N, C-alpha and C positions, 0 to 999 in steps of 0.2 A: 472437515477439521476433528469430527468424533472422532475416525477413524485412527490419528493423529493422535489425538489424547489417549487413545485407548493404548497405543504402545509405550508410554512415558512420559516423563516433563516434556513441556512444551515450552517453547520461547518465542515468542508472537511479537511482530513487527506491523504498527497500521503504515502503510505505505501511500502517499499522494499521489502518484505516477508518475510513468518515464516521463514527464514535463519538468517536474520537480529537480534539479541540480542538487540541491540539497537532501532532497531522499535518496537520490542516488549516490550520492558522498556515504552517506548513512548504511545504505545496503552492501557497497564494497567495502565496509567496512565492518556489518557483519558477517559476510562472505572471510574477512580474515579470520573472525573470530569463529567459524563455522566448526575448524578441527575442536578448539576448545569446548565447545558447548556437546558436541558427541561426546570428546572423553568422558563429561560427567554425564552421559547417556542422555541429553535433552536433543530434541530436534527442533531446526528451526523453520519459520513459515511466516510470510510477510502477507500480510491482507489489505486489498487495496479496491478504493471504488473502479478504479479504471475497466474494460472489457478486457476480456479474453485474450484478442490479438494484443493489445497493448501490455499485457502483462507480459507476455511471450516476449517483446521485443524490450522489455527491462530486463528479463532472464540472460538474452542474448546479449544484449549490450554495455550489461553489468558481469556476466560470465558468471552466474550465481549456480550454486549447488544447491541451492534450495529452493521450494514453491512458492509463489504469489498466486495466491487464491484470489480470486474475482470477487464482491463484494456488491451484487448491485443494489445500489439504491443506498449504499454505503450502509444495510439496516445491523453488520455485526459492531460495526463503529458505536453505533447508537445505543446498543446494548449496554455496551463498556462506557458511555456516559462520554463517546468522542467524536459527536456529530456536531455541529452547526452549520445554521446557514450562511453563506456570503452576502455582502450586499452587495446591492445591485453594482455599486461604482467598481467595485474589485474585480466583479465577473467580468466587465467591461472594460477592466486593465489587462485582466489575464486574455481576452476577444483579440484586444489589441498587439496583444504581444504572440498571438498565432495559436494560444493556448483557450481553445473552446472545451472547458470539460465536460460539459453534458456528450458534447462528438465522441472525446475522448473516450467517454465512459460509455458510450454506445446508450444514451436514453435523451430523453428528451426537455429531464425536468429540472429544474432550478438545483445549481450547480452548489454540493457543500462540499467541505471537506474535515477532517479527524482533527480535532484541535491539538496543538502542542500543549502536551504533558510528560514530555518527555520517553512516551512508548510510539510515538506515532514514529 
């Protein structure tokens, strides 16, 4: 990300992952706004705790012309205060709907997600 920041203004979106239909709609809306960002001299990047394989899937599925960077362990989100632990019941609910977040992220640790503060 430091290389992108060195090139000028940067619009950052924290993205939960390919499994979240709401965030996929957000990425598609950001894709529509991308020409306006570029006209203003800014680049756009999404940051997700999902693994690189699922980030590439998000790019293809949503037909995006901006990168999705992988944030293993949600470390970058934590730096911005956008990470919190999901309660066990919610992790089980996601799993019951075939959304095993640790597996989607390529990790075994407890699932976490960015907080909704208008920037995720």
